C-alpha positions in Angstrom: -114.7 21.3 -176.8 -113.2 24.6 -175.5 -111.6 26.9 -178.1 -107.8 26.9 -178.2 -105.1 28.9 -179.9 -101.3 28.7 -180.3 -99.2 31.1 -178.2 -95.9 32.3 -179.7 -93.4 34.4 -177.7 -90.0 35.5 -178.9 -87.3 37.6 -177.1 -84.8 39.0 -179.6 -81.4 39.9 -178.2 -77.8 40.7 -178.9 -75.8 37.4 -179.2 -76.3 35.5 -175.9 -73.2 33.4 -174.7 -73.5 29.8 -175.9 -73.5 28.1 -172.5 -76.1 30.5 -171.1 -78.3 30.0 -174.2 -78.2 26.2 -173.9 -79.2 26.4 -170.2 -82.0 28.9 -170.8 -83.3 26.9 -173.7 -83.5 23.8 -171.5 -85.5 25.7 -168.8 -87.8 28.0 -170.8 -90.4 25.4 -171.6 -90.9 24.5 -168.0 -91.1 28.1 -167.0 -93.8 28.9 -169.5 -95.7 25.7 -168.6 -95.6 26.5 -164.9 -96.8 30.0 -165.6 -99.8 28.8 -167.6 -100.7 26.2 -165.0 -100.5 28.7 -162.2 -103.0 30.9 -164.1 -105.3 27.9 -164.7 -104.8 28.2 -168.5 -105.1 24.8 -170.1 -102.5 24.0 -172.8 -101.0 21.3 -174.9 -97.3 20.6 -175.6 -94.7 23.3 -175.6 -91.8 23.7 -178.0 -88.8 25.9 -177.4 -86.7 27.5 -180.1 -83.5 29.4 -179.8 -80.5 30.9 -181.6 -77.7 33.2 -180.5 -80.1 36.2 -181.1 -83.4 34.8 -179.7 -85.3 32.7 -177.3 -88.7 31.7 -178.5 -91.5 29.4 -177.2 -94.6 28.0 -178.9 -97.4 26.7 -176.6 -100.0 24.7 -178.5 -103.7 24.3 -177.8 -103.8 27.1 -175.2 -107.3 27.5 -173.9 -108.9 30.8 -174.8 -110.4 31.1 -171.3 -109.3 29.8 -167.9 -111.0 27.1 -166.0 -113.7 28.2 -163.5 -112.7 27.2 -160.1 -114.5 26.4 -156.8 -112.2 26.2 -153.8 -113.5 24.8 -150.5 -111.9 25.7 -147.1 -112.8 24.1 -143.8 -113.1 26.7 -140.9 -113.8 26.5 -137.2 -116.5 24.5 -135.6 -119.9 26.0 -135.8 -120.1 26.3 -132.0 -117.0 28.6 -132.2 -118.0 30.4 -135.3 -121.4 31.6 -134.1 -122.7 32.7 -130.7 -125.9 31.7 -129.0 -127.9 34.2 -131.0 -126.5 32.9 -134.3 -124.3 35.9 -134.9 -120.9 35.3 -136.4 -118.0 35.6 -133.9 -114.6 37.1 -134.5 -113.4 33.7 -135.5 -116.0 33.4 -138.2 -115.5 37.0 -139.4 -111.7 36.5 -139.6 -112.0 33.2 -141.4 -114.5 34.6 -144.0 -112.4 37.8 -144.5 -109.3 35.7 -145.1 -111.1 33.8 -147.9 -112.6 37.0 -149.4 -116.2 36.2 -148.7 -119.0 37.6 -146.5 -119.6 35.7 -143.2 -123.2 35.2 -144.2 -122.0 33.0 -147.1 -120.4 30.5 -144.8 -121.9 27.0 -145.1 -122.4 24.5 -142.2 -121.5 20.8 -142.6 -121.2 17.8 -140.3 -117.8 16.2 -140.1 -118.1 13.2 -138.0 -119.9 14.2 -134.8 -119.0 17.9 -135.1 -120.4 20.7 -137.3 -118.0 23.0 -139.0 -118.3 26.1 -141.2 -116.9 26.0 -144.8 -116.1 28.8 -147.2 -116.7 28.3 -150.9 -114.6 30.6 -153.1 -115.7 30.9 -156.7 -113.3 32.0 -159.3 -115.0 32.8 -162.6 -113.4 31.9 -165.9 -111.3 34.6 -167.5 -110.3 35.4 -171.0 -106.7 34.1 -171.6 -106.0 37.1 -173.8 -106.4 39.4 -170.7 -103.9 37.4 -168.7 -101.1 36.8 -171.2 -99.2 40.1 -171.1 -98.4 40.1 -167.4 -97.8 36.4 -167.5 -95.2 36.6 -170.2 -93.6 39.6 -168.5 -93.2 37.3 -165.5 -91.7 34.6 -167.8 -89.0 37.1 -168.9 -88.1 37.8 -165.3 -88.0 34.1 -164.4 -85.4 33.1 -166.9 -82.2 32.3 -164.9 -78.9 33.7 -166.0 -75.5 33.3 -164.4 -74.8 36.9 -165.2 -77.1 39.7 -166.4 -76.6 43.2 -167.8 -78.3 46.5 -168.1 -78.1 48.6 -171.2 -78.7 52.2 -172.2 -80.9 53.9 -169.7 -82.8 50.7 -168.9 -83.0 49.2 -165.4 -84.2 45.9 -166.7 -81.9 42.9 -166.5 -81.3 40.2 -169.1 -78.3 38.2 -170.3 -77.7 40.6 -173.2 -79.6 43.7 -174.5 -83.1 42.9 -175.7 -83.9 44.3 -179.1 -87.4 43.1 -180.0 -90.3 41.2 -178.6 -92.9 39.2 -180.5 -96.0 37.9 -178.8 -98.9 36.4 -180.6 -102.0 34.5 -179.3 -103.3 33.0 -182.5 -103.3 36.0 -184.9 -103.6 38.7 -182.2 -100.7 40.6 -180.7 -100.1 40.3 -176.9 -98.8 43.7 -175.7 -96.0 42.4 -173.5 -93.8 45.2 -172.2 -90.1 44.9 -171.2 -87.1 47.2 -171.2 -89.0 50.0 -173.0 -90.2 47.6 -175.7 -93.7 46.6 -176.6 -94.3 43.3 -178.3 -95.7 43.2 -181.8 -95.7 40.7 -184.7 -92.3 41.4 -186.1 -89.2 39.2 -186.0 -85.7 39.6 -187.4 -83.8 37.1 -189.4 -80.1 36.2 -189.8 -78.0 39.3 -189.1 -76.2 39.1 -192.5 -78.3 37.0 -194.8 -81.8 38.3 -194.1 -82.0 41.1 -191.5 -85.7 41.8 -191.6 -88.0 42.8 -190.1 -90.4 40.0 -191.1 -94.1 40.0 -190.2 -95.6 36.9 -188.6 -99.3 36.7 -189.3 -100.1 33.9 -186.9 -98.4 32.2 -184.0 -98.1 28.9 -185.8 -96.1 30.7 -188.6 -93.1 31.8 -186.5 -90.8 28.7 -187.1 -91.5 28.9 -190.9 -90.8 32.7 -191.0 -87.5 32.2 -189.2 -86.5 29.4 -191.5 -87.3 31.6 -194.5 -85.0 34.3 -192.9 -82.0 32.0 -192.8 -82.4 31.0 -189.1 -82.4 27.4 -188.1 -84.6 27.9 -185.1 -83.8 24.8 -183.0 -80.7 23.6 -181.3 -81.4 20.1 -182.6 -81.8 21.4 -186.2 -78.5 23.2 -186.1 -76.7 20.2 -184.6 -78.2 18.0 -187.4 -77.1 20.5 -190.0 -73.5 20.5 -188.6 -73.3 16.7 -188.4 -74.6 16.4 -192.0 -72.1 18.9 -193.3 -69.3 17.2 -191.4 -70.3 13.8 -192.8 -70.3 15.2 -196.3 -66.7 16.5 -195.8 -65.6 13.2 -194.4 -67.0 11.4 -197.5 -65.4 13.9 -199.8 -61.9 13.8 -198.2 -61.7 10.3 -196.7 -60.7 11.9 -193.4 -62.4 11.4 -190.0 -63.5 14.2 -187.7 -64.0 14.3 -183.9 -66.9 16.3 -182.6 -66.6 16.6 -178.8 -70.1 17.2 -177.4 -69.1 20.3 -175.4 -67.5 22.0 -178.4 -70.4 20.9 -180.7 -72.9 22.4 -178.3 -71.0 25.6 -178.2 -70.8 25.9 -182.0 -74.5 25.0 -182.2 -75.2 28.1 -180.1 -72.8 30.4 -181.8 -74.6 30.0 -185.2 -78.0 30.7 -186.7 -77.4 29.2 -190.1 -74.4 26.8 -189.7 -72.3 25.7 -192.7 -69.3 23.4 -192.1 -66.3 24.3 -194.2 -62.9 22.7 -194.5 -59.6 24.6 -194.0 -56.0 23.7 -193.6 -52.8 24.9 -191.9 -49.0 24.5 -192.7 -47.9 20.9 -192.2 -44.8 22.1 -190.2 -47.1 22.7 -187.2 -47.7 18.9 -187.0 -44.2 18.7 -185.4 -45.9 20.2 -182.3 -47.5 17.7 -179.9 -50.9 16.8 -181.2 -52.7 17.7 -178.0 -51.6 21.4 -178.2 -52.9 21.6 -181.8 -56.2 20.0 -180.9 -56.6 22.2 -177.9 -55.9 25.3 -179.9 -58.5 24.3 -182.5 -61.2 23.0 -180.3 -61.0 25.3 -177.3 -59.7 28.5 -178.7 -61.1 28.5 -182.3 -64.0 26.0 -182.1 -62.6 24.1 -185.1 -62.9 20.3 -185.4 -59.7 18.5 -186.2 -59.5 15.9 -189.0 -57.6 12.6 -188.8 -56.5 10.2 -191.5 -57.5 6.5 -191.8 -54.8 5.5 -189.3 -55.9 8.0 -186.7 -53.1 10.5 -187.3 -53.9 14.2 -187.0 -53.8 16.0 -190.4 -53.3 19.6 -191.2 -56.9 20.0 -192.1 -59.8 21.1 -190.0 -63.5 21.9 -190.1 -64.8 25.4 -189.2 -68.5 26.0 -188.9 -69.5 29.3 -190.6 -72.4 31.5 -189.7 -72.0 33.5 -192.9 -73.1 33.4 -196.5 -72.3 30.0 -198.1 -71.7 31.9 -201.3 -68.7 33.5 -199.7 -67.2 30.2 -198.4 -63.8 30.7 -200.0 -63.3 34.1 -198.2 -64.6 32.6 -194.9 -62.2 29.6 -195.2 -59.3 32.0 -195.9 -60.2 34.1 -192.9 -60.3 31.1 -190.6 -56.9 29.8 -191.9 -55.5 33.3 -191.3 -56.8 33.2 -187.7 -55.5 29.8 -186.8 -52.0 30.3 -188.1 -50.7 32.6 -185.3 -52.4 30.4 -182.7 -50.4 27.4 -183.9 -47.3 29.5 -184.3 -47.6 30.5 -180.6 -47.9 26.8 -179.7 -44.9 25.9 -181.7 -42.8 28.7 -180.2 -43.7 27.8 -176.6 -43.1 24.1 -177.2 -39.7 24.7 -178.7 -38.7 27.2 -176.0 -39.7 24.7 -173.3 -37.6 22.0 -174.8 -34.5 24.1 -174.3 -34.5 23.2 -170.6 -35.0 19.8 -168.9 -38.3 19.3 -167.1 -36.7 19.3 -163.7 -35.6 23.0 -164.3 -39.3 24.0 -163.9 -39.7 22.5 -160.4 -38.0 25.4 -158.6 -40.2 27.9 -160.4 -43.3 26.3 -158.8 -42.6 28.5 -155.8 -44.1 31.3 -157.9 -47.5 29.5 -158.3 -50.0 29.6 -155.4 -51.6 26.3 -154.7 -54.1 27.7 -152.1 -53.8 30.8 -150.1 -53.5 29.0 -146.7 -51.6 26.0 -148.1 -48.7 27.7 -149.8 -47.2 27.2 -153.2 -47.3 24.4 -155.7 -43.7 23.7 -154.9 -44.7 23.1 -151.3 -47.4 20.7 -152.6 -44.7 18.8 -154.6 -42.7 18.4 -151.4 -45.8 16.9 -149.7 -46.4 14.6 -152.6 -42.8 13.3 -152.4 -43.4 12.6 -148.7 -46.8 11.0 -149.2 -45.8 8.8 -152.1 -43.3 7.0 -149.7 -46.3 5.8 -147.7 -48.3 4.6 -150.7 -45.2 2.9 -152.2 -44.8 0.9 -149.0 -48.5 0.1 -148.8 -48.7 -1.1 -152.4 -45.5 -3.2 -152.1 -43.9 -1.8 -155.2 -40.7 -3.2 -156.6 -37.6 -1.1 -156.2 -37.7 0.0 -159.9 -41.4 1.0 -159.7 -40.8 2.7 -156.3 -38.1 4.8 -157.9 -40.4 5.7 -160.8 -43.2 6.7 -158.4 -40.9 9.0 -156.5 -39.6 10.6 -159.7 -43.1 11.1 -161.1 -44.4 12.6 -157.9 -41.5 15.1 -158.0 -41.9 16.1 -161.6 -45.7 15.8 -162.1 -46.4 19.6 -161.5 -43.4 20.9 -163.3 -45.1 21.7 -166.6 -47.5 24.1 -164.9 -44.9 26.9 -165.4 -43.9 25.9 -168.9 -44.8 28.3 -171.7 -47.0 25.8 -173.5 -49.2 25.0 -170.4 -49.5 28.7 -169.4 -50.9 29.4 -172.8 -52.9 26.1 -173.3 -53.9 25.1 -169.8 -55.9 22.0 -170.7 -52.7 20.1 -171.7 -51.2 20.2 -168.2 -49.7 16.8 -167.4 -49.7 15.9 -171.1 -46.9 18.4 -171.9 -45.1 17.3 -168.8 -44.9 13.8 -170.3 -43.5 15.1 -173.5 -40.9 17.1 -171.7 -40.0 14.2 -169.4 -39.3 11.9 -172.4 -37.2 14.7 -174.1 -35.2 15.0 -170.8 -34.5 11.2 -170.8 -37.0 10.1 -168.1 -38.3 6.6 -168.7 -41.7 5.8 -170.2 -43.4 4.8 -166.9 -42.4 8.1 -165.3 -43.6 10.1 -168.4 -46.9 8.1 -168.5 -47.5 8.7 -164.8 -47.0 12.5 -165.2 -49.5 12.5 -168.1 -52.0 10.4 -166.2 -51.9 11.8 -162.7 -54.9 14.2 -163.2 -57.0 11.2 -164.2 -59.7 10.1 -163.7 -60.9 13.7 -164.3 -64.7 12.9 -164.5 -67.1 10.1 -164.0 -66.4 8.0 -167.1 -62.8 9.0 -167.5 -60.2 6.2 -167.7 -57.9 5.8 -164.7 -54.1 6.1 -165.0 -52.7 3.2 -167.0 -50.1 1.9 -164.6 -50.0 1.2 -160.9 -47.3 3.9 -160.5 -49.6 6.4 -162.3 -52.5 5.4 -160.1 -50.4 5.9 -156.9 -49.2 9.4 -158.0 -52.8 10.3 -159.0 -54.1 9.2 -155.6 -51.3 11.1 -153.8 -52.1 14.3 -155.7 -55.9 14.1 -155.1 -55.6 13.1 -151.5 -53.2 15.9 -150.7 -55.6 18.4 -152.2 -58.6 17.0 -150.3 -56.9 16.7 -146.9 -55.3 20.2 -147.2 -58.6 21.9 -148.1 -60.5 20.2 -145.3 -57.7 21.1 -142.9 -58.2 24.8 -143.6 -62.1 24.6 -143.6 -62.5 24.7 -147.4 -64.4 21.4 -147.8 -67.5 21.2 -150.0 -70.7 22.7 -148.6 -74.1 21.9 -150.0 -73.9 22.2 -153.8 -70.8 24.3 -153.6 -67.5 22.5 -154.4 -65.2 25.1 -156.0 -62.1 22.9 -155.8 -63.9 19.8 -157.2 -63.1 17.7 -154.2 -66.1 15.4 -154.7 -64.8 14.6 -158.2 -61.3 13.9 -156.8 -62.8 11.7 -154.1 -64.8 9.7 -156.7 -61.6 9.2 -158.7 -59.8 7.9 -155.6 -62.7 5.6 -154.7 -62.8 4.2 -158.2 -59.1 3.4 -158.2 -59.3 1.7 -154.8 -62.4 -0.3 -155.8 -60.5 -1.4 -159.0 -57.9 -3.0 -156.8 -55.3 -0.4 -156.0 -53.6 -2.0 -153.0 -53.7 1.0 -150.6 -55.8 1.6 -147.5 -57.6 4.9 -147.5 -57.6 5.7 -143.7 -53.8 5.3 -143.2 -53.2 7.2 -146.4 -55.4 10.1 -145.1 -53.4 10.0 -141.9 -50.1 10.2 -143.8 -51.4 13.0 -146.0 -52.3 15.1 -143.0 -49.0 14.3 -141.4 -47.3 15.8 -144.4 -49.0 19.1 -143.8 -47.4 19.3 -140.3 -48.5 22.3 -138.2 -50.9 23.5 -140.9 -53.3 21.0 -139.5 -54.8 22.0 -136.2 -56.8 19.1 -134.7 -55.5 16.3 -136.8 -57.9 13.7 -135.4 -60.9 15.8 -136.1 -59.8 16.5 -139.7 -59.1 12.9 -140.3 -62.6 11.9 -139.1 -64.1 14.6 -141.3 -62.2 13.4 -144.4 -63.0 9.8 -143.8 -66.7 10.7 -143.4 -66.5 12.7 -146.7 -65.2 9.6 -148.5 -67.9 7.4 -146.9 -70.6 9.8 -148.2 -69.1 9.8 -151.7 -69.0 6.0 -151.7 -72.6 5.9 -150.5 -73.7 8.3 -153.3 -71.7 6.2 -155.9 -73.4 3.0 -154.8 -76.9 4.6 -154.9 -76.1 5.9 -158.4 -75.2 2.3 -159.3 -78.8 1.3 -158.1 -77.8 -0.5 -154.9 -80.6 -0.2 -152.3 -80.0 2.5 -149.7 -80.7 0.1 -146.8 -78.1 -2.3 -148.0 -75.5 0.5 -148.2 -76.4 1.7 -144.8 -76.3 -1.8 -143.3 -72.7 -2.2 -144.5 -71.5 1.2 -143.4 -73.1 0.8 -140.0 -70.8 -2.2 -139.4 -67.9 0.2 -139.0 -66.3 -0.3 -142.4 -64.4 2.7 -143.6 -62.4 1.5 -146.6 -64.3 2.4 -149.8 -63.1 -0.8 -151.6 -64.4 -2.9 -148.7 -67.7 -1.0 -148.6 -68.3 -1.4 -152.3 -67.3 -5.1 -152.3 -69.6 -5.8 -149.3 -72.5 -3.9 -150.7 -72.2 -5.8 -154.0 -72.1 -9.1 -152.1 -75.0 -8.3 -149.9 -77.1 -7.1 -152.8 -76.3 -10.3 -154.7 -77.1 -12.6 -151.8 -80.3 -10.7 -151.0 -81.4 -11.1 -154.6 -80.6 -14.8 -154.6 -82.4 -15.5 -151.3 -84.7 -12.6 -150.5 -86.9 -14.4 -148.0 -84.0 -15.6 -145.9 -82.3 -12.2 -145.9 -85.6 -10.4 -145.0 -86.3 -12.9 -142.1 -82.7 -12.5 -140.8 -83.0 -8.7 -141.0 -86.2 -8.8 -138.9 -84.6 -11.3 -136.4 -81.5 -9.2 -136.1 -83.4 -6.1 -135.4 -85.5 -7.9 -132.8 -82.5 -9.4 -131.2 -80.7 -6.1 -131.1 -83.7 -4.3 -129.6 -84.2 -7.0 -126.9 -80.6 -7.6 -126.1 -78.7 -6.0 -123.3 -75.1 -5.2 -124.2 -74.1 -4.8 -120.6 -74.7 -8.6 -120.0 -72.0 -9.6 -122.5 -72.2 -12.7 -124.8 -71.1 -15.5 -122.5 -73.9 -18.1 -122.5 -74.3 -20.7 -119.8 -75.1 -23.9 -121.7 -76.5 -25.6 -118.6 -79.4 -23.1 -118.5 -80.4 -23.7 -122.2 -83.3 -25.7 -123.5 -83.5 -27.4 -126.9 -84.2 -24.3 -129.0 -81.6 -22.3 -127.2 -79.0 -25.1 -127.5 -79.7 -25.4 -131.2 -79.1 -21.6 -131.7 -76.0 -21.7 -129.5 -74.5 -24.6 -131.5 -75.3 -22.9 -134.8 -73.7 -19.7 -133.6 -70.5 -21.6 -132.6 -70.3 -23.2 -136.0 -71.0 -20.0 -138.0 -69.0 -17.4 -136.1 -65.6 -18.9 -137.0 -66.6 -19.4 -140.6 -67.8 -15.8 -140.9 -64.6 -14.4 -139.3 -62.5 -16.5 -141.7 -64.4 -15.4 -144.8 -64.3 -11.7 -143.8 -60.6 -12.0 -143.2 -60.1 -13.2 -146.8 -62.6 -10.8 -148.3 -65.0 -13.6 -149.2 -68.1 -11.6 -148.5 -70.7 -13.7 -150.4 -69.5 -16.8 -148.5 -69.7 -15.0 -145.2 -73.3 -13.9 -145.9 -74.3 -17.4 -146.9 -72.8 -18.8 -143.7 -74.9 -16.3 -141.8 -78.0 -17.4 -143.7 -77.7 -20.8 -142.0 -78.8 -19.1 -138.8 -82.3 -18.4 -140.1 -83.9 -21.7 -139.0 -82.4 -21.8 -135.4 -83.2 -18.1 -134.7 -86.8 -18.6 -136.0 -87.2 -21.6 -133.7 -85.7 -19.7 -130.8 -88.2 -16.9 -131.1 -91.1 -19.3 -131.6 -90.4 -21.6 -128.6 -88.5 -19.5 -126.0 -90.0 -17.0 -123.6 -87.1 -14.6 -123.5 -88.4 -12.3 -120.7 -88.8 -15.2 -118.2 -89.6 -14.3 -114.6 -86.5 -16.3 -113.6 -83.7 -13.7 -113.7 -81.0 -16.2 -114.5 -82.9 -17.7 -117.4 -83.8 -14.3 -118.8 -80.3 -12.9 -118.6 -78.9 -16.1 -120.2 -81.3 -15.8 -123.1 -80.4 -12.1 -123.5 -76.7 -13.0 -123.6 -77.6 -15.5 -126.4 -79.3 -12.7 -128.4 -76.2 -10.5 -127.8 -74.1 -13.3 -129.2 -76.4 -13.6 -132.2 -76.0 -9.9 -132.9 -72.2 -10.1 -132.4 -71.9 -12.7 -135.1 -73.6 -10.5 -137.6 -72.1 -7.2 -136.6 -68.7 -7.5 -138.4 -70.5 -8.2 -141.7 -73.4 -5.7 -141.7 -76.1 -4.2 -139.5 -79.0 -6.3 -140.7 -81.4 -4.3 -138.7 -81.1 -1.5 -141.3 -82.8 -3.9 -143.8 -85.7 -4.9 -141.6 -88.9 -4.1 -143.4 -91.3 -5.0 -140.6 -91.9 -2.4 -137.8 -89.9 -3.2 -134.7 
């Protein structure tokens, strides 16, 4: 069995930003594994450790020498590689030189009826210890950072200044060089509790040495410590915490030795809307709020310390001192905002740019008011609901210039609802203002009311249409305005039954932009195609077969709700009767390929035989059924009606010579195939699902 050792590599740094650290931690294992594989160094599993001041990796069972390798390359035919006297030609010399061998070393082998030359390239085994230093230097360079920095007189780049390197292969130091440093066997512990340095005798010892130096070396370990500490506080106080994953991940990567502590603030701040207090604690201070048994926010919170647990009282007092002015700001801005009605802020939206080419947010509000009239009519709202939709569209952006939202941006919409209620607006208007940014992400709940959904659709559609009109639609992986997310929100609301047609709504949204839209027809086509692509991606993510999705979209269906309903129906019927659907798909593709659209679909019954007559009668019976079912959105029933055509079309293809020498018979049969295709076409292009080659 080949000899193996553990490889340990640690990069010690100044504190790396939490999000960057999480991303690098997730990628480092793959980078190291790929580097070892590329060098033909066998290895076992790889573990990654990290804390705000380090990135470390342990690779286990790393082979002490690389695998010997014999690579074989096929060259030119022997007749080309050697002349009549057996001397190598330029072709042979060039081929051999390219492989790093002498032309006399080329081998000759028969491949079929022709003899070729082959080059065998032998790569001897190498000692792993001789390869590790440059390999690990490449690993450092391969770690991706959104932003990098230089420090001192160094030209090297890293997320934050690198302060030490540790590299051990078993018990031996690997002399990795980076940014003026040379790796050794020393590591550093917690900045305040056990600075170090600490010597690591063997690569396997690194995690234990770090733990002894008050560093919990894994993200999972720190997350577990935080959750355990929070659970202990909950048991002690009878309160309940909320640990949003994003904030928890950030706190995990801000601490090396986390200790959850409980603090409090003055109860008078609870008069401020809960959302502002929670935003201030979670997003600004990284504190976790605490709730009582009935779900009410309390004046207590959990802060995660990275300091000495023996100094907890001092740490708690410091955190309470820090949060107090933050909440005082929130209280001040809220109370100042309440001195004016929400409508007062609408005029000030002229000072906020929506998008450079599309004007101010006030201009956007004017468009929303115009566009909401279209969706009100399309949805058939009552007079009261229509009035609420108009009012919510007019007020939904007003809070963007309020003091509270300028200071705490994540509560936009939410504060608008509070201010609307304070100004005497009814609950449905306030609720629609709060909800109009929803759904904000994939699993987010939609607005609660139809009025809220219509205002949300109006807002998102205005943004999408405007940005497409000025050439700012998404490209590749770049979507700076989150238009894909907005489109997904619209599609989800439409699919859930919001009674609005997308294409007319897009047309109305573009109309509201007036002369800002150049070629309106081209932009409309582009926006509709964008929604079709989003719908396709959503259906694929929901595990619908791609050929089913394409079959429905090829039928000229543009409305996302219809596309989704038809795909779900076709998927269900295909699963229920797979053989019938597969046979119909093959028959449809064959009929489509053989048919001649120029001949039309008018079949002369006098020229038909028994099999043709049977298919013609079946088509006559089915086409009216299918049209009726499609008109009432009964897609499963329409597909099952089409399934009745399997037997007559199979008989037709078995018994009828389509390309008859008699022109009249041939063209009549082609018209019959055209009619067969025409019956299917409104439902789906079944040819997209044909598995057999056509």
